[in-house]
N, C-alpha and C positions, 0 to 999 in steps of 0.2 A: 701919295700921302698916306699915312697910317689912319686907321679908323679909330674912333673913340668908343671904348667899351665901358658901359656902366657896370660897376662892381656890385654884386649882391651885398646887402647889409651885413650878413654874417661874415663875409670875406673882408669887408671893410673893418669890422670889429676885430677879426683875427689879426689883421695887419697892424692895428693899433696895439693889440696885446703883444705882438711880436716886437714892435718898437719899444714898448715898455720893458720887455724882457732884455732886449739889447742894452738898454740904458742900465738896468739893474746889474747885468753881467759886467758891464764896464765899471760900474761903481765897486763891485766886489773884487774885480781884478786890481783896481787901484788900491783898495784896502789891503789886499794880499801883498802888493808891491811895497806899500808903506811898512807893513809888518816885517817883510823880508829885510828891508833896509834897517829898521830899528834893531832887529835881531843881529844883523852883521855888526852894527855899531856896538852893541852890548858885548858881542863876542870879542871884538877888537879891544874894548875897554877892559874886559876881564883879563885878556892876554897881557895887555900893557900893565895892569895892576900887579901882575905876578913879577914884573921886572923891577918894581919899586921896592926900596928897602922897607922893612917892617916898621921902622920908626919914622918914616917920612910923614910930613904933614899932608893930609888928604882932605879935600872938601867934597861934600855931597850936596845935591840940590834938595831943598825942601820948599816946594812952591816956587816962588820967584827969588828965593835966597840961596846962597851957598853957605853951608854951615860946616865947620870943622868936624870931621869924623873923629870918634874916640880912637878907633883902631882901623887898620887896613882890613881886618876880618869883617868888621861891621859893613864896610862898603862892598866887600866881596859877597857877603851874604845877601845884601840888598839887591845887588846886580844879579845874583843867581836866582833869587825869587822873581825878579822882573822878567828874566829870561824864560823861566818856566811858565809864567803867566802868558807871555807872548807866544810861546810855542803852542800852548793849549788853544789860544785864540787863533793862531795861524792854522792849526789843524781844522778847526771849525770853519774858518773862512774857505779853506781848500775844499772841504766837503760841500759847502754851499756853492762854490764856483763850479765844481764838477757836476753837481745836480743841475745848475743853471745851463751849463754847456750841453748836457744831455737834452734838456727841454728845448734849448735853442735849436739844436740839430734836428730834433723831431718836428718841431714847429716849422722850421725852414723847409723841410721836405714836404710836409703837409700843405704849406702855403704854395709851394711850387706846383704841386699837383692841382690845387684848387685854381690857381691862376691859369694854368694850361687848360683846365676844363672850361674856364670862363672865356677862353680865347684871347688871353692877354699874353704878350711876348714876355718871356722870362730869360734869365741868363743864358747866353749862348745863341739866342735868336736875335735877328737884327731887323730893324724897321727899314723899309726902302728909303734911300736918300732922295731928297727933292732933286729934280732935274735942273741942271745948270743952264742958264740962258746965255752965258758968255760963249764965245766961239760961234754964235749964230749969225 
């Protein structure tokens, strides 16, 4: 059987911080994926808008309503502005994600060393399996 090792308070605190960092990184990655999806949607909409005749009736959303746009250019301009805004947000989220990934890797290495120093099994090591009493 494996032995029970009491973790020092600092190590316990560091593990909790690491878990919070994992959660924050997951949230940021989810934000980035949502922004990527929205940008693709807008790109497809802009492309589709180019195939529509200039005099076609087009509606645009305002809150929960769809309102008839005056011109195709009005909708094109609005989509272009939204695309630019999302691209700026996307770059910010990507920077945040990269920073969190660096912190994650660094903290993961530090915790691995601390756990090994505390005598706790880490990735790659295995606990002995309990002996089987069948076949006896």
